[in-house]
Each structure stands twice: as C-alpha cells, then as structure tokens.
DSSP file (Angstrom, degrees, kcal/mol; ACC not computed):
  #  RESIDUE AA STRUCTURE BP1 BP2  ACC     N-H-->O    O-->H-N    N-H-->O    O-->H-N    TCO  KAPPA ALPHA  PHI   PSI    X-CA   Y-CA   Z-CA
    1    1 A M    >         0   0    0      0, 0.0     3,-1.5     0, 0.0     6,-0.0   0.000 360.0 360.0 360.0 157.9   81.4   60.1  132.2
    2    2 A A  T 3   +     0   0    0      1,-0.3     0, 0.0     2,-0.1     0, 0.0   0.757 360.0  62.8 -63.9 -25.9   84.4   58.4  133.4
    3    3 A S  T 3  S-     0   0    0      2,-0.1    -1,-0.3     1,-0.1     3,-0.1   0.617 104.9-125.6 -78.3  -7.7   84.8   56.3  130.3
    4    4 A G    <   +     0   0    0     -3,-1.5     2,-0.2     1,-0.3    -2,-0.1   0.481  68.5 127.4  78.0   3.7   85.2   59.4  128.2
    5    5 A R        -     0   0    0      1,-0.1     2,-0.3    71,-0.0    -1,-0.3  -0.483  65.7-100.9 -89.7 164.1   82.4   58.4  125.9
    6    6 A T        -     0   0    0     -2,-0.2    70,-0.5    -3,-0.1     2,-0.4  -0.598  28.4-143.5 -82.9 142.0   79.4   60.4  124.9
    7    7 A S        -     0   0    0     -2,-0.3    40,-3.2    40,-0.2     2,-0.3  -0.841  19.8-148.3 -99.1 147.5   76.1   59.7  126.6
    8    8 A W  E     -AB  46  74A   0     66,-3.1    66,-2.2    -2,-0.4     2,-0.5  -0.750  12.8-142.4-114.6 155.5   73.0   60.0  124.4
    9    9 A V  E     -AB  45  73A   0     36,-2.7    36,-2.2    -2,-0.3     2,-0.3  -0.981  29.2-160.8-113.7 134.0   69.5   61.0  125.0
   10   10 A L  E     -AB  44  72A   0     62,-3.5    62,-2.2    -2,-0.5     2,-0.6  -0.902  15.8-155.3-118.7 145.2   67.1   58.7  122.9
   11   11 A L  E     -AB  43  71A   0     32,-2.3    32,-2.4    -2,-0.3     2,-0.6  -0.960  11.3-172.7-119.3 112.3   63.6   59.2  121.8
   12   12 A A  E     +AB  42  70A   0     58,-3.1    58,-2.6    -2,-0.6     2,-0.3  -0.922  21.6 165.2-106.6 129.3   61.8   55.9  121.1
   13   13 A Y  E     - B   0  69A   0     28,-2.4     2,-0.4    -2,-0.6    56,-0.2  -0.933  30.9-163.0-145.7 157.2   58.5   56.6  119.6
   14   14 A R  E     - B   0  68A   0     54,-2.6    54,-2.8    -2,-0.3    -2,-0.0  -0.984  15.2-176.3-143.2 129.2   55.6   55.0  117.7
   15   15 A L        -     0   0    0     -2,-0.4    52,-0.1    52,-0.2    51,-0.1  -0.950  32.9-104.4-123.1 145.4   53.0   57.0  115.9
   16   16 A P        -     0   0    0      0, 0.0     7,-0.2     0, 0.0    51,-0.1  -0.428  29.3-125.2 -65.3 148.9   49.9   55.9  114.1
   17   17 A R  S    S+     0   0    0      1,-0.1     6,-0.1    -2,-0.1    -2,-0.0   0.764  82.8  81.2 -64.3 -28.3   50.2   55.9  110.3
   18   18 A E  S    S+     0   0    0      1,-0.1     2,-0.1     2,-0.1    -1,-0.1  -0.994  82.5  35.9-130.4 134.2   47.2   58.1  109.8
   19   19 A P  S    S-     0   0    0      0, 0.0     4,-0.4     0, 0.0    -1,-0.1   0.592  74.9-167.4 -73.1 152.0   47.0   61.0  110.0
   20   20 A S     >  +     0   0    0      1,-0.2     4,-2.2     2,-0.1     3,-0.3   0.586  68.5  87.2 -88.4 -10.3   50.5   61.5  108.6
   21   21 A T  H  > S+     0   0    0      1,-0.2     4,-2.7     2,-0.2    -1,-0.2   0.849  87.9  49.6 -63.0 -36.9   50.8   65.1  109.6
   22   22 A P  H  > S+     0   0    0      0, 0.0     4,-1.6     0, 0.0    -1,-0.2   0.863 111.7  50.4 -67.3 -31.7   52.2   64.3  113.2
   23   23 A R  H  > S+     0   0    0     -4,-0.4     4,-2.2    -3,-0.3    -2,-0.2   0.899 112.4  45.9 -65.4 -43.5   54.7   61.9  111.7
   24   24 A S  H  X S+     0   0    0     -4,-2.2     4,-2.4     1,-0.2     5,-0.2   0.961 114.5  48.8 -65.9 -50.4   55.9   64.6  109.1
   25   25 A A  H  X S+     0   0    0     -4,-2.7     4,-1.4     1,-0.2    -1,-0.2   0.803 111.1  47.3 -59.5 -32.1   56.0   67.2  111.8
   26   26 A L  H  X S+     0   0    0     -4,-1.6     4,-2.7     2,-0.2    -1,-0.2   0.913 110.8  53.6 -75.6 -45.2   58.0   65.1  114.2
   27   27 A W  H  X S+     0   0    0     -4,-2.2     4,-2.2     1,-0.2    -2,-0.2   0.861 110.4  47.2 -58.6 -43.6   60.4   64.1  111.4
   28   28 A R  H  X S+     0   0    0     -4,-2.4     4,-1.8     2,-0.2    -1,-0.2   0.837 112.6  48.8 -66.0 -33.6   61.0   67.9  110.6
   29   29 A K  H  X S+     0   0    0     -4,-1.4     4,-2.3     2,-0.2    -2,-0.2   0.890 109.7  50.9 -73.9 -41.0   61.6   68.7  114.2
   30   30 A L  H  X>S+     0   0    0     -4,-2.7     5,-2.4     1,-0.2     4,-1.0   0.915 112.0  49.0 -60.6 -40.3   64.1   65.9  114.7
   31   31 A R  H ><5S+     0   0    0     -4,-2.2     3,-0.6     2,-0.2    -1,-0.2   0.908 108.7  53.1 -69.8 -36.1   66.0   67.0  111.6
   32   32 A R  H 3<5S+     0   0    0     -4,-1.8    -1,-0.2     1,-0.3    -2,-0.2   0.908 109.4  47.3 -59.2 -41.1   66.0   70.6  112.8
   33   33 A L  H 3<5S-     0   0    0     -4,-2.3    -1,-0.3    -5,-0.1    -2,-0.2   0.711 115.4-117.7 -73.0 -21.4   67.5   69.5  116.1
   34   34 A G  T <<5 +     0   0    0     -4,-1.0    -3,-0.2    -3,-0.6   100,-0.1   0.614  51.9 169.7  90.4  16.8   70.2   67.3  114.2
   35   35 A A      < -     0   0    0     -5,-2.4     2,-0.5    -6,-0.2    -1,-0.2  -0.277  33.5-128.3 -66.6 145.2   68.9   64.1  115.7
   36   36 A A  E     -C   44   0A   0      8,-2.5     8,-2.5     1,-0.0     2,-1.0  -0.829  14.2-134.5 -95.9 129.1   70.3   60.9  114.1
   37   37 A Q  E     +C   43   0A   0     -2,-0.5     6,-0.3     6,-0.2     3,-0.1  -0.756  28.5 178.2 -84.3 104.3   67.6   58.4  113.1
   38   38 A V  E     -     0   0A   0      4,-2.4     2,-0.3    -2,-1.0    -1,-0.2   0.953  66.2 -14.5 -77.5 -46.2   69.1   55.3  114.6
   39   39 A L  E >  S-C   42   0A   0      3,-1.3     3,-1.8    -3,-0.2     2,-0.5  -0.801  97.2 -67.5-137.9 173.0   66.2   52.9  113.6
   40   40 A D  T 3  S+     0   0    0      1,-0.3     3,-0.1    -2,-0.3    -3,-0.0  -0.595 129.2  12.7 -65.4 121.2   62.7   53.6  112.4
   41   41 A G  T 3  S+     0   0    0     -2,-0.5   -28,-2.4     1,-0.1     2,-0.3   0.683 111.9  96.0  82.6  19.3   61.1   55.1  115.6
   42   42 A L  E <   +AC  12  39A   0     -3,-1.8    -4,-2.4   -30,-0.2    -3,-1.3  -0.879  48.4 175.6-141.5 110.8   64.4   55.6  117.4
   43   43 A A  E     -AC  11  37A   0    -32,-2.4   -32,-2.3    -2,-0.3     2,-0.4  -0.832  10.8-155.4-113.9 153.0   66.2   59.0  117.3
   44   44 A A  E     +AC  10  36A   0     -8,-2.5    -8,-2.5    -2,-0.3   -34,-0.2  -0.969  15.3 170.5-133.0 143.5   69.4   60.1  119.1
   45   45 A L  E     -A    9   0A   0    -36,-2.2   -36,-2.7    -2,-0.4   -10,-0.1  -0.969  45.3 -92.9-136.4 154.5   71.1   63.2  120.3
   46   46 A P  E     -A    8   0A   0      0, 0.0     2,-0.5     0, 0.0   -38,-0.3  -0.421  56.9-102.2 -59.4 145.8   74.2   63.8  122.5
   47   47 A L        +     0   0    0    -40,-3.2     2,-0.3    27,-0.1   -40,-0.2  -0.619  65.3 130.3 -78.1 122.6   73.0   64.2  126.1
   48   48 A D     >  -     0   0    0     -2,-0.5     4,-2.6     1,-0.1     5,-0.3  -0.924  68.5 -97.8-151.3 171.8   72.8   67.6  127.3
   49   49 A A  H  > S+     0   0    0     -2,-0.3     4,-2.9     1,-0.2     5,-0.2   0.927 120.1  49.0 -55.5 -47.6   70.1   69.6  129.2
   50   50 A R  H  > S+     0   0    0      1,-0.2     4,-2.1     2,-0.2    -1,-0.2   0.940 113.7  45.3 -63.7 -45.8   68.8   71.3  126.0
   51   51 A N  H  > S+     0   0    0      1,-0.2     4,-2.8     2,-0.2     5,-0.3   0.882 112.6  49.6 -65.5 -36.1   68.6   68.2  124.0
   52   52 A R  H  X S+     0   0    0     -4,-2.6     4,-2.0     1,-0.2    -1,-0.2   0.925 113.5  47.7 -65.2 -42.3   67.0   66.1  126.7
   53   53 A E  H  X S+     0   0    0     -4,-2.9     4,-2.0    -5,-0.3    -2,-0.2   0.867 111.3  50.4 -68.1 -31.3   64.4   68.9  127.2
   54   54 A Q  H  X S+     0   0    0     -4,-2.1     4,-2.7    -5,-0.2    -2,-0.2   0.944 112.9  45.6 -67.9 -46.0   63.7   69.2  123.3
   55   55 A L  H  X S+     0   0    0     -4,-2.8     4,-2.5     1,-0.2    -2,-0.2   0.843 110.1  55.2 -73.5 -25.0   63.2   65.4  123.0
   56   56 A E  H  X S+     0   0    0     -4,-2.0     4,-2.4    -5,-0.3    -1,-0.2   0.963 108.4  49.1 -59.5 -47.8   60.9   65.4  126.2
   57   57 A W  H  X S+     0   0    0     -4,-2.0     4,-2.0     1,-0.2    -2,-0.2   0.928 112.2  46.2 -56.8 -48.3   58.9   68.1  124.4
   58   58 A L  H  X S+     0   0    0     -4,-2.7     4,-3.4     2,-0.2     5,-0.2   0.930 108.7  56.9 -62.4 -41.8   58.6   65.9  121.2
   59   59 A A  H  X S+     0   0    0     -4,-2.5     4,-2.6     1,-0.3    -1,-0.2   0.952 107.6  49.4 -56.0 -49.1   57.8   62.8  123.4
   60   60 A D  H  X S+     0   0    0     -4,-2.4     4,-2.5     1,-0.2    -1,-0.3   0.895 109.7  50.6 -61.1 -39.0   54.8   64.8  124.7
   61   61 A E  H  X S+     0   0    0     -4,-2.0     4,-1.9     2,-0.2    -1,-0.2   0.939 108.7  51.2 -66.3 -48.1   53.7   65.8  121.2
   62   62 A V  H  <>S+     0   0    0     -4,-3.4     5,-2.5     1,-0.2     3,-0.3   0.953 111.6  48.4 -53.3 -46.8   53.8   62.1  120.1
   63   63 A V  H ><5S+     0   0    0     -4,-2.6     3,-1.7     1,-0.3    -2,-0.2   0.924 110.0  50.5 -59.1 -45.8   51.7   61.1  123.1
   64   64 A E  H 3<5S+     0   0    0     -4,-2.5    -1,-0.3     1,-0.3    -2,-0.2   0.785 106.9  55.8 -67.0 -25.2   49.2   63.9  122.3
   65   65 A A  T 3<5S-     0   0    0     -4,-1.9    -1,-0.3    -3,-0.3    -2,-0.2   0.291 130.3 -95.0 -89.0  15.6   49.0   62.7  118.6
   66   66 A G  T < 5S+     0   0    0     -3,-1.7    -3,-0.2     1,-0.2    -2,-0.1   0.673  87.4 117.2  87.6  16.3   48.0   59.3  119.9
   67   67 A G      < -     0   0    0     -5,-2.5     2,-0.4    -6,-0.2   -52,-0.2  -0.301  62.0-111.7-103.1-174.3   51.4   57.7  119.9
   68   68 A D  E     +B   14   0A   0    -54,-2.8   -54,-2.6    -2,-0.1     2,-0.4  -0.949  33.7 174.0-120.6 144.3   53.7   56.2  122.4
   69   69 A A  E     -B   13   0A   0     -2,-0.4     2,-0.4   -56,-0.2   -56,-0.2  -0.991  10.6-174.8-152.8 147.1   57.1   57.7  123.3
   70   70 A T  E     -B   12   0A   0    -58,-2.6   -58,-3.1    -2,-0.4     2,-0.4  -0.997  17.8-140.4-137.1 139.8   60.0   57.0  125.8
   71   71 A I  E     -B   11   0A   0     -2,-0.4     2,-0.4   -60,-0.2   -60,-0.2  -0.867  22.6-172.6-100.3 135.3   63.1   58.9  126.6
   72   72 A W  E     -B   10   0A   0    -62,-2.2   -62,-3.5    -2,-0.4     2,-0.4  -0.974  18.0-151.9-127.0 141.5   66.2   56.9  127.2
   73   73 A I  E     +B    9   0A   0     -2,-0.4     2,-0.3   -64,-0.2   -64,-0.2  -0.948  39.1 150.5-108.9 138.1   69.5   58.0  128.4
   74   74 A S  E     -B    8   0A   0    -66,-2.2   -66,-3.1    -2,-0.4     2,-0.4  -0.923  42.6-136.0-156.2 168.6   72.3   55.6  127.1
   75   75 A E        -     0   0    0     -2,-0.3   -68,-0.1   -68,-0.2    -2,-0.0  -0.991  39.6-107.9-132.9 134.8   75.8   55.0  126.0
   76   76 A L        -     0   0    0    -70,-0.5     6,-0.1    -2,-0.4   -71,-0.0  -0.204  27.4-115.3 -66.1 162.1   76.6   53.0  122.9
   77   77 A G  S    S+     0   0    0      1,-0.1     2,-0.3     2,-0.0    -1,-0.1   0.760  91.1  20.3 -69.9 -26.8   78.0   49.6  123.2
   78   78 A S     >  -     0   0    0      1,-0.1     4,-1.7     0, 0.0     5,-0.1  -0.970  68.8-122.4-142.6 156.0   81.3   50.3  121.6
   79   79 A A  H  > S+     0   0    0     -2,-0.3     4,-2.4     1,-0.2     5,-0.2   0.793 115.3  59.2 -67.5 -26.2   83.6   53.3  120.8
   80   80 A A  H  > S+     0   0    0      2,-0.2     4,-2.6     1,-0.2    -1,-0.2   0.956 107.0  45.3 -63.5 -52.0   83.3   52.0  117.1
   81   81 A Q  H  > S+     0   0    0      1,-0.2     4,-2.3     2,-0.2    -2,-0.2   0.857 112.2  53.1 -66.4 -33.1   79.5   52.4  117.1
   82   82 A E  H  X S+     0   0    0     -4,-1.7     4,-2.4     2,-0.2    -1,-0.2   0.909 109.5  46.8 -63.1 -48.0   79.9   55.8  118.8
   83   83 A R  H  X S+     0   0    0     -4,-2.4     4,-2.6     2,-0.2     5,-0.2   0.901 109.4  55.3 -67.6 -37.7   82.3   57.0  116.1
   84   84 A E  H  X S+     0   0    0     -4,-2.6     4,-3.0     2,-0.2    -2,-0.2   0.960 112.1  43.7 -53.3 -50.9   79.9   55.6  113.3
   85   85 A L  H  X S+     0   0    0     -4,-2.3     4,-2.1     1,-0.2    -2,-0.2   0.947 112.6  49.3 -68.2 -40.8   77.0   57.7  114.6
   86   86 A A  H  X S+     0   0    0     -4,-2.4     4,-2.9     1,-0.2    -1,-0.2   0.871 111.1  50.7 -63.8 -31.9   78.8   60.7  115.2
   87   87 A A  H  X S+     0   0    0     -4,-2.6     4,-2.7     2,-0.2    -1,-0.2   0.938 109.6  51.8 -67.0 -43.8   80.3   60.5  111.6
   88   88 A R  H  X S+     0   0    0     -4,-3.0     4,-1.7    -5,-0.2    -2,-0.2   0.923 112.5  44.9 -58.0 -41.0   76.7   60.0  110.3
   89   89 A M  H  X S+     0   0    0     -4,-2.1     4,-1.9     1,-0.2    -1,-0.2   0.924 114.6  48.3 -72.5 -47.4   75.7   63.1  112.2
   90   90 A A  H  X S+     0   0    0     -4,-2.9     4,-2.2     1,-0.2    -1,-0.2   0.853 108.2  55.4 -58.3 -39.1   78.8   65.1  111.1
   91   91 A D  H  X S+     0   0    0     -4,-2.7     4,-1.8     2,-0.2    -1,-0.2   0.896 106.0  50.7 -60.1 -45.2   78.2   64.0  107.4
   92   92 A A  H  X S+     0   0    0     -4,-1.7     4,-1.3     1,-0.2    -1,-0.2   0.900 114.1  44.4 -66.3 -39.8   74.7   65.4  107.4
   93   93 A V  H  X S+     0   0    0     -4,-1.9     4,-2.3     1,-0.2    -1,-0.2   0.826 107.1  59.9 -68.3 -33.8   75.9   68.7  108.8
   94   94 A A  H  X S+     0   0    0     -4,-2.2     4,-2.6     1,-0.2     5,-0.2   0.879 101.1  55.0 -58.9 -39.4   78.8   68.8  106.4
   95   95 A A  H  X S+     0   0    0     -4,-1.8     4,-2.7     1,-0.2     5,-0.2   0.956 109.6  47.0 -60.8 -49.8   76.4   68.7  103.4
   96   96 A D  H  X S+     0   0    0     -4,-1.3     4,-1.9     1,-0.2    -1,-0.2   0.883 110.8  50.4 -62.8 -37.5   74.7   71.8  104.8
   97   97 A Y  H  X S+     0   0    0     -4,-2.3     4,-1.9     2,-0.2    -1,-0.2   0.885 109.0  52.8 -63.3 -37.6   78.0   73.6  105.4
   98   98 A R  H  X S+     0   0    0     -4,-2.6     4,-2.3     1,-0.2    -2,-0.2   0.900 109.5  50.0 -67.9 -38.9   79.1   72.8  101.8
   99   99 A T  H  X S+     0   0    0     -4,-2.7     4,-1.6    -5,-0.2    -1,-0.2   0.912 109.8  49.7 -61.8 -36.0   75.8   74.3  100.5
  100  100 A L  H  X S+     0   0    0     -4,-1.9     4,-2.6     1,-0.2    -2,-0.2   0.851 108.9  51.8 -69.9 -31.8   76.3   77.4  102.5
  101  101 A T  H  X S+     0   0    0     -4,-1.9     4,-2.2     2,-0.2    -1,-0.2   0.870 109.8  51.3 -69.9 -37.0   79.9   77.7  101.2
  102  102 A E  H  X S+     0   0    0     -4,-2.3     4,-1.7     2,-0.2    -2,-0.2   0.835 109.8  49.3 -60.4 -36.8   78.5   77.4   97.5
  103  103 A Q  H  X S+     0   0    0     -4,-1.6     4,-2.2     2,-0.2    -2,-0.2   0.944 109.9  50.2 -72.2 -52.7   76.0   80.1   98.2
  104  104 A A  H  X S+     0   0    0     -4,-2.6     4,-1.0     1,-0.2    -2,-0.2   0.913 109.2  52.0 -53.8 -45.6   78.7   82.4   99.7
  105  105 A V  H >< S+     0   0    0     -4,-2.2     3,-0.6     1,-0.2     4,-0.3   0.915 112.7  45.8 -53.2 -45.5   80.9   81.8   96.6
  106  106 A A  H >< S+     0   0    0     -4,-1.7     3,-1.6     1,-0.2     4,-0.3   0.865 102.2  65.2 -66.3 -34.1   77.9   82.8   94.3
  107  107 A T  H >< S+     0   0    0     -4,-2.2     3,-1.4     1,-0.3    -1,-0.2   0.751  85.0  74.8 -68.4 -21.6   77.1   85.8   96.5
  108  108 A R  T << S+     0   0    0     -4,-1.0    -1,-0.3    -3,-0.6    -2,-0.2   0.771  95.2  51.2 -52.7 -29.8   80.5   87.3   95.4
  109  109 A E  T <  S+     0   0    0     -3,-1.6    -1,-0.3    -4,-0.3    -2,-0.2   0.525  90.5 103.9 -89.5  -8.7   79.0   88.1   92.1
  110  110 A E  S <  S-     0   0    0     -3,-1.4     2,-0.0    -4,-0.3    -3,-0.0  -0.344  82.8 -96.1 -72.5 158.2   75.9   89.8   93.4
  111  111 A P     >  -     0   0    0      0, 0.0     4,-3.0     0, 0.0     5,-0.2  -0.376  46.5-102.3 -67.6 154.7   75.4   93.6   93.5
  112  112 A A  H  > S+     0   0    0      1,-0.2     4,-1.7     2,-0.2     5,-0.1   0.831 118.9  46.5 -47.1 -50.3   76.4   95.2   96.9
  113  113 A G  H  > S+     0   0    0      2,-0.2     4,-1.8     1,-0.2    -1,-0.2   0.898 114.7  46.5 -69.4 -36.3   72.9   95.6   98.3
  114  114 A Q  H  > S+     0   0    0      1,-0.2     4,-2.7     2,-0.2    -2,-0.2   0.940 110.4  54.9 -64.8 -44.1   71.9   92.1   97.3
  115  115 A R  H  X S+     0   0    0     -4,-3.0     4,-2.3     1,-0.2    -1,-0.2   0.833 104.9  53.1 -51.0 -40.2   75.1   90.8   98.8
  116  116 A R  H  X S+     0   0    0     -4,-1.7     4,-1.8    -5,-0.2    -1,-0.2   0.917 112.0  44.8 -64.4 -45.4   74.3   92.5  102.0
  117  117 A R  H  X S+     0   0    0     -4,-1.8     4,-2.5    -3,-0.2    -2,-0.2   0.942 111.6  52.5 -63.3 -48.4   70.9   90.7  102.1
  118  118 A S  H  X S+     0   0    0     -4,-2.7     4,-2.7     1,-0.2    -2,-0.2   0.860 106.4  54.4 -58.8 -37.4   72.4   87.4  101.1
  119  119 A L  H  X S+     0   0    0     -4,-2.3     4,-1.8     2,-0.2    -1,-0.2   0.920 108.3  48.8 -65.8 -42.9   75.0   87.7  104.0
  120  120 A K  H  X S+     0   0    0     -4,-1.8     4,-1.9     2,-0.2    -2,-0.2   0.936 112.8  47.9 -63.3 -43.7   72.2   88.2  106.6
  121  121 A R  H  X S+     0   0    0     -4,-2.5     4,-2.3     1,-0.2    -2,-0.2   0.946 114.4  46.8 -57.1 -52.3   70.3   85.2  105.2
  122  122 A M  H  X S+     0   0    0     -4,-2.7     4,-1.4     1,-0.2    -1,-0.2   0.735 107.6  54.2 -63.9 -29.3   73.5   83.1  105.2
  123  123 A R  H  X S+     0   0    0     -4,-1.8     4,-1.8     2,-0.2    -1,-0.2   0.878 109.5  50.1 -75.6 -37.6   74.4   84.1  108.7
  124  124 A R  H  X S+     0   0    0     -4,-1.9     4,-1.8     1,-0.2    -2,-0.2   0.928 111.3  49.0 -61.8 -41.0   70.8   82.9  109.8
  125  125 A E  H  X S+     0   0    0     -4,-2.3     4,-2.4     1,-0.2    -1,-0.2   0.822 107.1  53.9 -70.0 -29.2   71.4   79.7  108.1
  126  126 A L  H  X S+     0   0    0     -4,-1.4     4,-2.3     2,-0.2    -1,-0.2   0.834 108.4  50.1 -72.8 -35.2   74.8   79.3  109.7
  127  127 A R  H  X S+     0   0    0     -4,-1.8     4,-1.5     2,-0.2    -2,-0.2   0.922 111.4  49.3 -69.3 -37.1   73.1   79.7  113.2
  128  128 A R  H >X S+     0   0    0     -4,-1.8     4,-0.7     1,-0.2     3,-0.6   0.970 114.1  45.7 -59.5 -56.9   70.5   77.1  112.3
  129  129 A I  H >< S+     0   0    0     -4,-2.4     3,-1.0     1,-0.2    -1,-0.2   0.855 110.3  51.9 -59.3 -38.7   73.4   74.7  111.1
  130  130 A R  H >< S+     0   0    0     -4,-2.3     3,-1.8     1,-0.3    -1,-0.2   0.816  98.9  67.6 -75.6 -26.2   75.6   75.3  114.2
  131  131 A A  H << S+     0   0    0     -4,-1.5    -1,-0.3    -3,-0.6    -2,-0.2   0.766 111.1  33.2 -59.2 -27.7   72.6   74.4  116.5
  132  132 A R  T << S+     0   0    0     -3,-1.0     2,-1.1    -4,-0.7    -1,-0.3   0.094  90.7 107.8-119.6  20.4   72.7   70.9  115.2
  133  133 A D    <   +     0   0    0     -3,-1.8   -43,-0.1     1,-0.2   -99,-0.0  -0.801  29.6 152.1-105.5  95.7   76.5   70.6  114.7
  134  134 A Y  S    S+     0   0    0     -2,-1.1    -1,-0.2     1,-0.3   -44,-0.1   0.674  75.8  35.5 -95.1 -20.3   77.6   68.3  117.6
  135  135 A F  S    S-     0   0    0     -3,-0.2    -1,-0.3   -49,-0.1   -42,-0.1  -0.734  93.1-139.7-139.5  81.6   80.6   66.8  115.9
  136  136 A P        -     0   0    0      0, 0.0     2,-0.1     0, 0.0   -46,-0.1  -0.202  13.7-151.7 -57.6 124.0   82.1   69.7  113.8
  137  137 A P    >   -     0   0    0      0, 0.0     3,-1.7     0, 0.0     4,-0.5  -0.455  31.4-104.7 -87.5 164.8   83.3   68.6  110.3
  138  138 A T  T 3> S+     0   0    0      1,-0.3     4,-1.3     2,-0.2     3,-0.5   0.772 115.6  74.0 -62.2 -24.1   86.2   70.4  108.4
  139  139 A E  H 3> S+     0   0    0      1,-0.2     4,-2.4     2,-0.2    -1,-0.3   0.793  84.0  67.7 -64.1 -24.6   83.4   72.0  106.1
  140  140 A R  H <> S+     0   0    0     -3,-1.7     4,-2.2     2,-0.2    -1,-0.2   0.941  99.7  47.5 -55.9 -50.1   82.5   74.3  109.0
  141  141 A E  H  > S+     0   0    0     -3,-0.5     4,-2.2    -4,-0.5    -1,-0.2   0.861 110.6  52.0 -55.0 -42.6   85.7   76.1  108.8
  142  142 A Q  H  X S+     0   0    0     -4,-1.3     4,-2.5     1,-0.2    -1,-0.2   0.916 111.3  46.3 -58.7 -47.0   85.4   76.5  105.2
  143  143 A A  H  X S+     0   0    0     -4,-2.4     4,-2.0     2,-0.2    -2,-0.2   0.837 109.3  54.6 -63.4 -39.0   81.9   77.9  105.5
  144  144 A L  H  X S+     0   0    0     -4,-2.2     4,-2.1     2,-0.2    -1,-0.2   0.889 110.5  48.1 -66.0 -41.9   83.0   80.3  108.2
  145  145 A R  H  X S+     0   0    0     -4,-2.2     4,-2.0     2,-0.2    -2,-0.2   0.914 109.6  50.1 -59.0 -46.5   85.8   81.6  105.9
  146  146 A A  H  X S+     0   0    0     -4,-2.5     4,-1.7     1,-0.2    -2,-0.2   0.905 111.1  49.1 -63.8 -42.1   83.6   82.1  103.0
  147  147 A L  H  X S+     0   0    0     -4,-2.0     4,-2.0     1,-0.2    -1,-0.2   0.825 110.1  52.2 -62.9 -39.0   81.1   84.0  105.1
  148  148 A D  H  X S+     0   0    0     -4,-2.1     4,-2.1     2,-0.2    -1,-0.2   0.875 106.8  52.7 -63.4 -39.2   83.9   86.1  106.4
  149  149 A E  H  X S+     0   0    0     -4,-2.0     4,-1.8     1,-0.2    -2,-0.2   0.886 110.5  47.6 -62.0 -42.0   85.1   86.9  103.0
  150  150 A I  H  X S+     0   0    0     -4,-1.7     4,-2.3     2,-0.2    -2,-0.2   0.857 110.2  53.4 -68.9 -35.2   81.5   88.0  102.0
  151  151 A A  H  X S+     0   0    0     -4,-2.0     4,-2.1     1,-0.2    -2,-0.2   0.892 105.9  52.0 -67.0 -37.0   81.3   90.1  105.2
  152  152 A A  H  X S+     0   0    0     -4,-2.1     4,-1.3     2,-0.2    -2,-0.2   0.891 111.3  48.8 -68.8 -37.5   84.6   91.9  104.3
  153  153 A L  H  < S+     0   0    0     -4,-1.8    -2,-0.2     2,-0.2    -1,-0.2   0.904 112.4  47.1 -64.3 -39.7   83.2   92.7  100.8
  154  154 A V  H  < S+     0   0    0     -4,-2.3    -2,-0.2     1,-0.2    -1,-0.2   0.904 118.0  43.2 -64.2 -39.7   79.9   94.1  102.3
  155  155 A E  H  < S+     0   0    0     -4,-2.1    -1,-0.2    -5,-0.2    -2,-0.2   0.616  86.7 108.7 -85.3 -15.4   81.9   96.1  104.8
  156  156 A E  S  < S-     0   0    0     -4,-1.3     2,-0.1    -5,-0.1    -3,-0.0  -0.342  81.3-100.7 -64.4 140.3   84.6   97.5  102.5
  157  157 A P        -     0   0    0      0, 0.0     2,-0.4     0, 0.0    -1,-0.1  -0.429  32.7-117.4 -71.7 136.6   84.2  101.1  101.8
  158  158 A V              0   0    0      1,-0.1    -3,-0.0    -2,-0.1     0, 0.0  -0.616 360.0 360.0 -77.6 124.6   82.6  102.0   98.5
  159  159 A G              0   0    0     -2,-0.4    -1,-0.1    -3,-0.0    -3,-0.0   0.441 360.0 360.0 -90.3 360.0   85.2  104.0   96.4
C-alpha cells in the first residue's frame, strides 16, 4: 500500500455455544495460523494470498457449523495500533522460540541417537513456528543458532 502500512485480513465470526467442538477446533486452527484474536469473534492476520485463503476456509467451516462469518480486508486506524497488534503477535511467537531454544540446550546432554531424533522434532517445530512468524522477534535468531549448534553436534564425526 502507498501508506507503507500493513493490510490485514480479518475473520469476524459468531458460533453457537453448543456444541463447543466447532469453537475449540476454530480456536486451534486460528492459533496454528498465528492469528491475533483482536476481540471475541474477530481474528486478524497480515494480508497475503495464503492467509486470506486460510481465513476463507475457516469462514466456510464456521457457516457449516451453524455460525456466521465474514472476511474483511482492512488497515488499522493508526500506526500505533498496528505496532501494538504486531507486537502481540511477535510476543506469542517469541515464547515458542524461547521454548525451542530451551529444548535445544537440554538436547546437548542427550545421547547421540536421541539427539538426532530430537533435532528432527525441533526442526519440524521450527517450521510450524516460522509459518506463523509474521513479525520476527529476536528470539528467532537465538533459536536458529541453538538448532545449528545441535546440528553440528549431530553431524560431527564420532571419534
């Protein structure tokens, strides 16, 4: 956009309270996408084709579950509001990166075979985190370095 600001895709939704399964499933899917819950029934992601398509699919699921859903394309009213929302999203991802870094540190003490399996698991988790990392926090670099260190240990020749 000409303003240099982020455009957002929003999912406004309302689901019946019962059964609770569709609500829980929607919440898990929004979390997996890294969506910010702006208000109850309003989730936001930075606008790109993938995020728009994902939220359109979720809107269809909401309607199929007996609810109402609308997709909106928007820009926040101020740069300060945009920074606050981006910071909330980055904070959520930063916590996941910190956990991954802690796991990598603990993995250093594991036997070689177990360390290799742990590295594969942590790399899968890293891919899941990066898929929802729209505003990379400094913790990302720390996690990448920690995994690189484990990879070097796994790949070093056994003497």
